[in-house]
MILOPA-250443 format. One line per field, with one value per residue (C-alpha): x, y, z; residue number from 1. Coordinates in Angstrom, 2 decimals. Example, Ala and Ser with C-alpha at 12.3 -4.5 7.8 and 13.67 -1.06 7.14 Angstrom:
px <- (12.30, 13.67)
py <- (-4.50, -1.06)
pz <- (7.80, 7.14)
nr <- (1, 2)
END
This chain:
px <- (99.11, 97.71, 98.44, 98.79, 96.21, 93.48, 92.25, 88.64, 85.58, 83.78, 80.13, 79.85, 78.51, 76.17, 77.23, 76.08, 73.28, 71.21, 71.53, 72.62, 73.16, 75.63, 77.19, 80.90, 81.48, 84.63, 86.21, 88.27, 87.73, 91.14, 92.48, 92.43, 88.86, 87.58, 88.97, 87.91, 84.69, 84.36, 85.27, 82.88, 80.05, 80.65, 80.82, 77.22, 77.59, 75.88, 78.69, 78.81, 81.90, 82.67, 85.35, 86.36, 87.08, 86.35, 87.15, 90.80, 91.70, 93.98, 97.27, 96.01, 95.70, 99.01, 101.04, 103.57, 100.89, 103.55, 102.75, 105.49, 105.85, 109.11, 109.07, 110.51, 112.64, 114.19, 113.87, 117.39, 116.18, 113.09, 115.07, 117.21, 114.14, 111.99, 112.78, 112.65, 109.34, 107.75, 109.29, 108.29, 104.80, 104.60, 106.06, 103.70, 100.65, 101.90, 102.28, 98.75, 97.49, 98.71, 97.19, 93.89, 93.98, 94.60, 91.90, 89.44, 90.14, 89.47, 86.38, 84.82, 85.89, 88.06, 90.11, 93.05, 96.03, 97.35, 100.49, 102.91, 106.35, 109.73, 110.93, 114.71, 116.48, 119.70, 122.67, 124.69, 127.72, 129.59, 131.42, 128.30, 127.38, 124.05, 125.94, 126.59, 123.09, 121.77, 123.79, 122.25, 118.79, 119.24, 120.51, 117.44, 115.19, 116.67, 116.55, 112.82, 111.94, 111.20, 112.12, 115.26, 118.07, 121.39, 122.83, 124.62, 121.89, 118.27, 116.99, 115.66, 116.44, 118.80, 120.75, 124.25, 123.94, 126.82, 124.60, 120.79, 118.60, 115.51, 112.10, 110.16, 106.33, 105.69, 103.01, 101.92, 98.57, 96.44, 95.31, 92.64, 90.94, 90.94, 89.28, 86.83, 86.09, 85.63, 83.31, 81.07, 80.93, 80.06, 77.17, 75.86, 76.13, 74.01, 76.85, 76.02, 78.87, 79.18, 81.84, 82.73, 82.00, 84.97, 84.68, 84.89, 84.55, 84.51, 82.72, 83.99, 81.95, 78.75, 79.81, 79.32, 81.26, 80.27, 80.53, 79.39, 76.04, 75.43, 76.53, 76.52, 76.18, 77.90, 78.80, 82.52, 84.38, 87.42, 89.83, 91.25, 92.62, 96.33, 96.73, 94.12, 92.08, 92.48, 95.03, 96.34, 99.28, 100.68, 101.48, 104.45, 106.08, 105.56, 107.83, 105.79, 107.23, 106.32, 107.36, 106.76, 105.93, 106.00, 105.14, 105.84, 105.08, 107.95, 109.29, 109.98, 109.62, 111.16, 112.22, 110.40, 107.58, 109.14, 109.31, 112.80, 114.12, 117.40, 118.77, 121.75, 119.47, 116.59, 114.21, 111.21, 110.81, 108.22, 106.38, 102.84, 100.32, 97.51, 95.39, 97.42, 100.52, 103.49, 104.70, 107.61, 106.37, 109.21, 108.74, 111.38, 112.82, 111.33, 111.66, 110.07, 106.68, 107.12, 110.84, 111.67, 113.40, 110.60, 112.33, 113.18, 111.70, 111.26, 109.30, 111.92, 114.56, 112.65, 112.12, 115.87, 116.47, 113.98, 115.50, 118.90, 118.00, 115.03, 113.88, 110.55, 107.87, 106.44, 105.74, 102.16, 101.65, 102.88, 101.70, 102.69, 101.68, 102.25, 103.78, 103.47, 106.26, 106.01, 108.82, 109.43, 109.18, 105.57, 102.08, 99.76, 96.46, 93.89, 92.02, 93.08, 92.62, 88.98, 87.80, 85.23, 87.46, 90.11, 92.91, 95.29, 98.37, 102.14, 102.42, 105.30, 105.72, 104.01, 100.45, 98.76, 99.93, 99.73, 96.19, 95.00, 96.55, 94.68, 91.30, 91.72, 93.16, 90.08, 87.77, 88.95, 88.99, 85.36, 84.22, 86.09, 88.88, 92.49, 95.65, 99.60, 99.19, 96.53, 98.80, 102.00, 100.34, 98.25, 98.67, 98.59, 102.07, 104.88, 108.12, 110.14, 113.46, 112.41, 110.54, 112.94, 114.78, 111.49, 110.01, 113.03, 113.31, 109.61, 109.28, 112.53, 110.91, 107.85, 109.91, 111.95, 109.13, 106.76, 109.28, 111.83, 109.43, 107.85, 111.24, 112.11, 109.03, 109.57, 113.01, 112.09, 112.06, 110.36, 106.93, 104.29, 106.60, 108.93, 106.07, 106.78, 103.78, 102.72, 104.67, 104.08, 105.82, 105.29, 105.30, 104.88, 102.20, 100.86, 102.32, 100.51, 102.16, 100.45, 100.94, 100.69, 100.15, 100.26, 98.36, 99.61, 97.27, 98.78, 95.97, 97.05, 95.62, 96.51, 95.95, 96.93, 100.12, 99.16, 98.02, 95.01, 95.93, 99.07, 99.89, 103.07, 103.63, 102.95, 105.63, 105.04, 105.41, 106.22, 105.95, 102.54, 101.14, 100.22, 100.78, 102.35, 102.77, 106.16, 104.47, 102.46, 101.94, 98.53, 98.29, 96.17, 95.46, 95.99, 92.59, 93.36, 91.10, 92.38, 93.98, 94.76, 94.93, 95.23, 93.95, 90.08, 89.70, 91.41, 93.62, 91.91, 91.63, 93.56, 93.05, 95.93, 96.27, 98.49)
py <- (62.00, 59.38, 58.12, 60.54, 58.31, 58.50, 62.14, 61.52, 59.79, 57.50, 56.71, 54.46, 51.00, 49.40, 47.05, 43.52, 42.71, 39.17, 36.60, 37.18, 34.81, 35.15, 33.06, 34.46, 36.12, 38.14, 38.96, 42.15, 45.42, 46.23, 46.20, 42.21, 42.12, 45.18, 43.84, 40.10, 41.49, 43.51, 40.80, 38.10, 40.49, 41.48, 37.79, 37.52, 36.10, 37.37, 38.80, 40.15, 41.96, 42.24, 44.68, 45.11, 48.64, 50.89, 49.83, 50.59, 51.92, 48.89, 48.01, 49.14, 52.57, 52.62, 51.04, 52.81, 53.30, 51.89, 49.38, 47.40, 44.08, 43.35, 42.20, 43.96, 41.03, 41.11, 39.21, 37.70, 35.98, 34.73, 33.29, 31.46, 29.64, 29.47, 28.62, 31.47, 30.26, 30.26, 33.78, 35.12, 33.92, 35.78, 39.06, 38.83, 38.41, 41.44, 43.72, 42.70, 43.60, 47.08, 47.36, 46.10, 48.99, 51.44, 50.27, 49.75, 53.27, 54.73, 52.78, 53.50, 57.09, 56.49, 59.53, 57.85, 59.81, 56.83, 57.81, 55.65, 56.63, 54.88, 52.77, 53.40, 51.11, 52.79, 52.35, 55.55, 53.74, 52.17, 49.90, 48.55, 44.88, 46.14, 47.44, 43.96, 42.81, 45.68, 44.44, 40.76, 42.37, 44.14, 41.02, 39.07, 41.66, 41.55, 37.62, 37.90, 40.23, 43.53, 46.92, 47.44, 50.05, 50.47, 53.96, 56.05, 58.67, 59.25, 62.13, 65.16, 63.91, 65.36, 62.08, 61.04, 57.20, 54.77, 52.82, 52.64, 49.99, 51.39, 49.84, 52.08, 52.14, 50.93, 53.30, 54.72, 55.80, 56.59, 53.15, 54.30, 56.43, 53.51, 51.19, 53.74, 54.07, 50.18, 50.15, 52.77, 50.32, 47.57, 49.43, 50.27, 46.52, 45.60, 43.94, 43.77, 45.90, 45.62, 47.69, 47.74, 43.98, 42.15, 38.38, 36.42, 33.01, 30.95, 27.61, 26.18, 23.18, 25.17, 27.91, 30.56, 33.80, 34.94, 38.30, 39.63, 40.65, 38.47, 36.03, 35.38, 31.86, 31.21, 28.84, 30.30, 32.20, 34.36, 35.41, 38.74, 39.62, 40.02, 36.88, 34.12, 34.78, 32.24, 29.43, 28.30, 26.27, 28.72, 31.23, 28.93, 29.63, 33.46, 36.21, 39.19, 42.78, 46.37, 49.42, 53.02, 55.82, 59.86, 62.51, 66.19, 68.85, 69.89, 73.28, 74.55, 72.48, 69.24, 66.07, 64.66, 62.10, 58.71, 55.89, 55.54, 52.71, 53.39, 49.75, 50.47, 52.65, 50.56, 53.40, 53.81, 57.39, 58.65, 61.79, 62.37, 65.20, 66.07, 69.04, 71.29, 70.28, 67.98, 65.77, 63.44, 60.05, 58.02, 54.34, 52.31, 51.31, 47.90, 45.33, 42.14, 42.78, 42.65, 42.76, 46.39, 48.75, 49.73, 53.39, 53.83, 56.79, 55.15, 58.19, 60.56, 58.40, 58.75, 62.40, 63.04, 60.97, 63.24, 66.37, 65.35, 64.93, 67.21, 70.62, 69.95, 71.87, 70.51, 66.79, 66.26, 62.49, 59.63, 55.82, 52.30, 48.76, 45.21, 42.80, 38.87, 37.61, 33.92, 31.36, 30.84, 34.19, 33.85, 34.70, 31.94, 32.69, 30.08, 27.13, 26.51, 23.21, 23.67, 23.66, 26.44, 28.79, 30.71, 32.90, 35.42, 35.93, 36.08, 39.26, 40.76, 44.49, 44.00, 43.51, 46.17, 44.57, 40.88, 41.74, 42.63, 39.36, 37.65, 38.91, 37.60, 34.15, 33.81, 34.70, 31.83, 29.24, 30.24, 29.75, 26.14, 27.39, 26.47, 27.51, 27.72, 30.88, 29.17, 26.12, 28.44, 30.45, 27.56, 27.62, 23.79, 23.85, 22.03, 23.84, 22.55, 23.56, 27.00, 27.65, 26.14, 29.47, 31.33, 28.46, 27.88, 31.66, 31.94, 28.98, 29.85, 33.05, 31.53, 29.30, 32.02, 34.36, 31.40, 30.44, 33.25, 36.23, 34.37, 33.73, 37.38, 38.50, 36.42, 37.89, 41.45, 43.68, 46.49, 47.92, 50.46, 53.38, 52.17, 52.69, 56.00, 58.26, 57.11, 53.93, 50.12, 47.36, 43.65, 43.35, 41.06, 42.59, 40.59, 37.28, 37.72, 39.02, 42.02, 44.18, 47.54, 50.85, 54.23, 56.87, 60.50, 61.47, 58.88, 56.29, 52.67, 50.03, 46.50, 43.57, 40.06, 39.77, 36.41, 36.53, 34.51, 33.42, 31.21, 32.24, 34.25, 37.47, 40.75, 43.57, 47.22, 49.31, 52.90, 54.37, 53.17, 52.88, 49.31, 45.78, 43.50, 39.85, 38.46, 35.19, 35.82, 39.38, 39.94, 43.54, 45.17, 48.75, 49.86, 48.85, 45.29, 45.24, 43.64, 45.89, 43.16, 39.31, 36.53, 36.66, 36.86, 38.10, 40.67, 40.85, 40.16, 42.80, 42.87, 44.74, 46.99, 47.37, 50.62)
pz <- (-52.93, -55.45, -58.78, -61.53, -63.76, -61.44, -62.21, -62.18, -60.85, -63.35, -62.69, -59.91, -60.05, -57.34, -54.53, -55.07, -53.07, -53.37, -55.94, -59.77, -62.51, -65.63, -68.15, -66.99, -63.47, -63.75, -60.31, -60.56, -62.77, -63.58, -67.10, -67.27, -66.07, -68.19, -71.43, -70.49, -69.73, -72.99, -75.21, -73.71, -73.97, -77.43, -78.18, -76.97, -73.31, -70.33, -67.99, -64.40, -62.98, -59.36, -58.10, -54.44, -54.69, -57.74, -61.17, -62.34, -58.98, -58.00, -59.72, -63.09, -61.91, -60.09, -63.04, -65.38, -68.07, -70.47, -73.31, -74.90, -76.82, -74.93, -71.31, -68.40, -67.14, -70.51, -73.81, -73.30, -70.32, -71.97, -74.56, -71.80, -70.77, -73.82, -77.42, -80.10, -81.67, -78.27, -77.32, -80.69, -80.04, -76.70, -78.13, -81.02, -78.73, -76.78, -79.99, -81.14, -77.72, -78.04, -81.27, -79.79, -77.13, -79.80, -82.11, -79.30, -77.65, -81.35, -81.96, -78.54, -78.30, -75.20, -74.46, -72.62, -74.21, -76.01, -78.01, -80.10, -78.60, -78.87, -75.85, -75.03, -72.57, -71.54, -69.38, -68.08, -66.79, -69.26, -66.83, -65.20, -65.61, -67.08, -70.36, -71.47, -70.42, -72.62, -75.58, -75.12, -74.88, -78.28, -79.98, -78.33, -79.73, -83.15, -83.26, -82.38, -84.90, -82.93, -84.40, -82.48, -82.96, -81.10, -80.24, -77.66, -77.29, -76.12, -78.41, -76.58, -73.37, -70.74, -70.23, -71.12, -71.73, -72.48, -74.55, -75.80, -76.98, -78.67, -79.90, -82.03, -81.96, -78.63, -76.48, -73.54, -72.15, -69.09, -67.98, -65.38, -68.11, -70.54, -68.00, -67.32, -70.86, -70.90, -67.86, -69.67, -72.85, -70.66, -69.21, -72.73, -73.52, -70.39, -68.57, -64.60, -62.88, -59.12, -57.22, -53.52, -53.82, -52.43, -52.86, -49.62, -51.16, -54.56, -54.68, -58.14, -57.81, -57.59, -59.78, -57.15, -56.43, -53.01, -51.42, -47.98, -49.18, -52.31, -54.65, -58.47, -59.94, -63.34, -65.67, -65.76, -63.24, -64.32, -61.58, -62.79, -59.52, -60.13, -58.13, -57.46, -54.42, -51.77, -51.71, -55.29, -55.78, -58.41, -55.69, -54.51, -57.93, -58.01, -56.45, -55.15, -55.38, -54.55, -56.64, -56.27, -58.53, -58.34, -60.96, -61.30, -63.77, -66.23, -66.22, -69.49, -72.75, -71.28, -73.21, -76.21, -75.63, -74.89, -72.36, -70.92, -68.79, -66.91, -66.53, -64.13, -62.10, -62.31, -63.03, -65.61, -66.84, -69.35, -70.18, -69.66, -70.66, -68.44, -67.83, -70.50, -68.51, -69.37, -66.53, -65.87, -64.34, -62.61, -61.28, -59.41, -55.95, -56.29, -53.06, -52.23, -50.43, -46.96, -47.05, -47.76, -45.48, -43.13, -42.60, -46.27, -48.04, -51.46, -52.81, -51.65, -53.39, -56.74, -56.35, -55.99, -59.20, -60.93, -59.57, -60.80, -64.43, -65.14, -64.39, -62.22, -60.28, -57.01, -56.97, -57.17, -57.24, -55.31, -55.47, -55.51, -56.96, -56.68, -58.86, -59.15, -61.28, -62.58, -62.17, -65.79, -67.42, -68.90, -67.23, -66.12, -68.24, -68.66, -66.83, -63.34, -61.64, -61.99, -65.59, -65.04, -63.03, -65.34, -63.96, -65.12, -62.89, -62.80, -65.17, -63.43, -64.23, -67.65, -66.56, -68.72, -72.08, -70.60, -69.11, -72.43, -73.87, -71.15, -72.40, -75.80, -74.44, -71.90, -74.70, -76.85, -73.96, -72.65, -76.43, -76.57, -78.85, -78.18, -80.06, -79.67, -77.44, -75.12, -74.75, -74.12, -71.36, -69.72, -65.86, -66.07, -67.81, -65.86, -66.34, -63.05, -64.69, -65.76, -62.53, -60.02, -59.16, -58.32, -56.72, -54.33, -53.65, -52.70, -50.53, -48.94, -48.13, -46.66, -44.53, -43.18, -42.20, -41.02, -38.55, -38.30, -37.63, -34.81, -32.94, -33.61, -32.12, -29.14, -28.60, -29.02, -25.98, -27.56, -26.05, -27.04, -26.29, -29.10, -31.63, -33.18, -34.25, -37.78, -37.35, -36.70, -34.78, -34.23, -30.40, -27.54, -25.29, -22.22, -23.67, -26.98, -30.32, -31.92, -34.93, -33.54, -35.35, -33.49, -35.29, -35.84, -32.95, -30.54, -30.71, -30.81, -33.02, -32.44, -34.75, -35.02, -37.03, -38.59, -42.19, -42.77, -46.13, -45.03, -41.42, -41.83, -39.93, -41.55, -41.54, -41.38, -44.62, -43.52, -46.85, -47.61, -43.94, -44.36, -43.01, -45.70, -45.89, -47.16, -48.03, -51.29, -50.94, -49.02, -47.71, -45.00, -43.89, -40.40, -39.41, -40.60, -43.76, -46.81, -49.28, -51.81, -51.60, -51.92, -48.37, -48.32, -44.71, -42.81, -39.65, -36.20, -33.75, -30.56, -27.23, -26.08, -22.32, -21.61)
nr <- (1, 2, 3, 4, 5, 6, 7, 8, 9, 10, 11, 12, 13, 14, 15, 16, 17, 18, 19, 20, 21, 22, 23, 24, 25, 26, 27, 28, 29, 30, 31, 32, 33, 34, 35, 36, 37, 38, 39, 40, 41, 42, 43, 44, 45, 46, 47, 48, 49, 50, 51, 52, 53, 54, 55, 56, 57, 58, 59, 60, 61, 62, 63, 64, 65, 66, 67, 68, 69, 70, 71, 72, 73, 74, 75, 76, 77, 78, 79, 80, 81, 82, 83, 84, 85, 86, 87, 88, 89, 90, 91, 92, 93, 94, 95, 96, 97, 98, 99, 100, 101, 102, 103, 104, 105, 106, 107, 108, 109, 110, 111, 112, 113, 114, 115, 116, 117, 118, 119, 120, 121, 122, 123, 124, 125, 126, 127, 128, 129, 130, 131, 132, 133, 134, 135, 136, 137, 138, 139, 140, 141, 142, 143, 144, 145, 146, 147, 148, 149, 150, 151, 152, 153, 154, 155, 156, 157, 158, 159, 160, 161, 162, 163, 164, 165, 166, 167, 168, 169, 170, 171, 172, 173, 174, 175, 176, 177, 178, 179, 180, 181, 182, 183, 184, 185, 186, 187, 188, 189, 190, 191, 192, 193, 194, 195, 196, 197, 198, 199, 200, 201, 202, 203, 204, 205, 206, 207, 208, 209, 210, 211, 212, 213, 214, 215, 216, 217, 218, 219, 220, 221, 222, 223, 224, 225, 226, 227, 228, 229, 230, 231, 232, 233, 234, 235, 236, 237, 238, 239, 240, 241, 242, 243, 244, 245, 246, 247, 248, 249, 250, 251, 252, 253, 254, 255, 256, 257, 258, 259, 260, 261, 262, 263, 264, 265, 266, 267, 268, 269, 270, 271, 272, 273, 274, 275, 276, 277, 278, 279, 280, 281, 282, 283, 284, 285, 286, 287, 288, 289, 290, 291, 292, 293, 294, 295, 296, 297, 298, 299, 300, 301, 302, 303, 304, 305, 306, 307, 308, 309, 310, 311, 312, 313, 314, 315, 316, 317, 318, 319, 320, 321, 322, 323, 324, 325, 326, 327, 328, 329, 330, 331, 332, 333, 334, 335, 336, 337, 338, 339, 340, 341, 342, 343, 344, 345, 346, 347, 348, 349, 350, 351, 352, 353, 354, 355, 356, 357, 358, 359, 360, 361, 362, 363, 364, 365, 366, 367, 368, 369, 370, 371, 372, 373, 374, 375, 376, 377, 378, 379, 380, 381, 382, 383, 384, 385, 386, 387, 388, 389, 390, 391, 392, 393, 394, 395, 396, 397, 398, 399, 400, 401, 402, 403, 404, 405, 406, 407, 408, 409, 410, 411, 412, 413, 414, 415, 416, 417, 418, 419, 420, 421, 422, 423, 424, 425, 426, 427, 428, 429, 430, 431, 432, 433, 434, 435, 436, 437, 438, 439, 440, 441, 442, 443, 444, 445, 446, 447, 448, 449, 450, 451, 452, 453, 454, 455, 456, 457, 458, 459, 460, 461, 462, 463, 464, 465, 466, 467, 468, 469, 470, 471, 472, 473, 474, 475, 476, 477, 478, 479, 480, 481, 482, 483, 484, 485, 486, 487, 488, 489, 490, 491, 492, 493, 494, 495, 496, 497, 498)
END
């Protein structure tokens, strides 16, 4: 199964070979990279886009497809860290990004199913701590000027909430189709598009973006890669999470079009129409990357939640995505330590809207403009008090896994026979620590467990059949190849002596 959004194959782009030049090289063709590239191309700049896989198939195509002016971590939490003027600037930028997506989809004729819908945040249990948190969230939205209503029902939905906080005129869409439409527009504007062109090195001093088979020289480099490729000091301030999604067709008419967040269950639910059928899309079961229960059936839990509340057919889709959450509640968008390298990261679960904001911010900076928003979101900001909790949490995680996982591996008495079919274990074999996966047909694949990014040991993810690093979120497939960074290279192969 795959994401419900990835339902078609756009025209493929060529792999980068040889040398190319551009005013701006954009690394990453999710919504951040595609929006940035379009804005820069329409501003008259020569742009090249490099994507490790296919455009839109990363976290953009595995997201919720929700667009909203609020933030998933809560406006009340945002106001605890930033003053109301700054928080209002952030939400206004997000609302403007939704308008831009809608206007651009209409202007370019992109059929991405965008609909303006209410966003309902609700609690089902009046006695839960989430109830008071929801009240604070409603008060924060009112203080920041968002169109908020308070009630005790989600109209047209088979839920019995204790309280509901509603924001009108939010939106949802198919993000993969939107990016596919942007890529088609980029082709028409002469932008150089390169897919299956994973970046293996960046030389900021020379303005070079290097892949295995070619390189691009550019005056500006934009890292629209969810997290900066390679080592970046900001990675020490971000917590990294996995979240899961499932979709199933509705039986009968089903609920009215809306997005619903069940706060005391930590589930996001929305309607979706595709191929003449209406679906329920559910996202949740979030855990820190590399620290989930390797035996848990996260997809099964979501399916059980859906069956309890809706009349559904057979589940047709299942997927997951990664989130990088900043320490101070706002993303890092702008110039990195190198003036010619711009980054967009730390967007948490709000990447579709923040990624669109990033395109506007980066366009301004490349053109030499600055304003209050570019200053607010700059990666160069210094917010030690606001970021302290995340900084301590992430670096405690790194220390724990850098040392503790090695000790655990030394103590383990498991062997190859303990690796189940379709499973994975970190084992000591002939005096060497290995990450061992056993395929469904009984073949063993042994890899170094050491993530090449920072040297932490990877952990097995049973739900996704991958090796995940708990330090900064690098992920690898069962053959050791990079699924997503910040690691630039894969896990080394090991020999298995049975």
